[in-house]
C-alpha positions as CSV (number, residue, x, y, z in Angstrom):
1,M,108.9,66.0,86.7
2,A,109.8,68.7,89.5
3,F,106.6,69.5,91.9
4,E,105.5,73.0,91.7
5,F,105.1,74.3,94.7
6,T,103.0,77.8,95.3
7,D,101.6,80.2,98.1
8,N,98.4,77.9,98.0
9,N,99.7,74.0,98.1
10,F,103.1,75.0,100.1
11,Q,101.8,74.2,103.7
12,E,100.3,71.0,102.8
13,T,103.1,69.5,100.6
14,A,106.5,70.5,102.0
15,M,105.5,71.6,105.7
16,K,103.7,68.2,106.6
17,E,105.3,65.8,109.4
18,G,107.4,63.0,108.4
19,S,108.1,64.6,105.1
20,V,111.6,65.5,103.5
21,A,111.1,68.3,100.5
22,V,113.8,70.1,98.4
23,I,112.9,73.4,97.2
24,D,114.4,75.5,94.5
25,F,113.4,79.3,94.6
26,W,113.8,80.3,91.2
27,A,112.8,83.1,88.5
28,E,112.2,82.8,84.9
29,W,114.7,85.9,84.0
30,C,117.2,84.1,86.3
31,G,120.2,82.4,84.6
32,P,121.6,80.5,87.1
33,C,118.2,79.1,88.0
34,R,117.9,77.6,84.8
35,M,121.4,76.1,84.9
36,I,120.2,73.9,88.0
37,T,116.7,73.3,86.6
38,P,118.0,70.0,84.9
39,I,119.2,69.1,88.2
40,I,116.5,69.6,90.1
41,E,114.5,67.7,87.4
42,E,116.7,64.6,87.5
43,M,116.7,64.7,91.5
44,A,112.7,64.6,91.3
45,S,112.8,61.7,89.4
46,E,115.6,60.1,91.1
47,Y,114.4,60.7,94.8
48,E,110.3,60.1,93.9
49,G,108.8,58.2,96.8
50,K,111.6,59.6,99.2
51,A,111.5,63.1,98.9
52,T,109.3,65.8,97.4
53,V,111.3,67.9,94.9
54,G,110.1,70.8,93.0
55,K,110.7,74.6,92.4
56,V,109.0,77.6,93.7
57,N,108.7,81.0,91.0
58,V,109.5,83.7,93.4
59,D,107.7,86.2,91.1
60,E,104.3,84.0,91.0
61,N,104.6,83.0,94.8
62,P,105.5,85.6,97.1
63,E,104.3,84.5,100.4
64,V,106.6,81.6,100.8
65,S,109.5,83.4,99.4
66,M,109.0,86.0,102.1
67,K,108.3,83.2,104.9
68,F,111.9,81.9,104.3
69,G,113.6,85.1,103.6
70,I,114.7,84.5,100.2
71,R,116.9,87.4,98.9
72,S,118.8,85.6,96.3
73,I,117.8,82.9,93.7
74,P,118.4,80.3,93.0
75,T,118.1,79.1,96.9
76,V,117.6,75.6,97.3
77,L,116.0,74.9,101.0
78,F,116.2,71.3,102.5
79,L,113.1,70.4,104.9
80,K,112.6,68.0,107.0
81,D,109.3,67.5,109.0
82,G,108.7,71.1,107.8
83,E,112.2,72.4,109.4
84,V,114.7,73.7,107.2
85,V,117.8,71.5,107.9
86,D,120.1,72.7,105.1
87,K,120.3,75.2,102.2
88,Q,122.1,76.2,98.9
89,V,122.3,79.6,98.0
90,G,123.7,79.9,94.3
91,A,124.0,77.8,91.4
92,T,126.0,74.4,92.3
93,S,126.6,71.1,91.1
94,A,124.5,68.0,91.2
95,A,126.7,66.0,93.7
96,V,126.3,68.8,96.1
97,L,122.4,68.8,96.2
98,K,122.3,65.3,95.8
99,G,125.0,65.1,98.9
100,K,123.0,67.4,101.1
101,L,119.7,65.3,100.1
102,D,121.3,62.1,100.8
103,A,122.8,63.2,104.5
104,I,119.2,64.2,105.4
105,L,117.7,60.8,104.1
106,S,120.3,58.8,105.6
């Protein structure tokens, strides 16, 4: 199951040294967001122990969304050691998202 990032837990879960995180910024009302939800859930299971894969509801967590300048959803950020190293804006395929994560982990 995908991790639920919030304004309260983001710093200690996604920004820590030595970690890799994949964060899907989404909202309940966003159709394209719902299209990639199964991909994010699959990645959370597949990469367990290698990366923290989760979601941020932009309506419920405005601080994190503003910090990263999220203006369009879905936006998926790839963080390594607390730094954004890659990004995907808009719905895309599992192959694209997994390819980006595999490149970061290798």
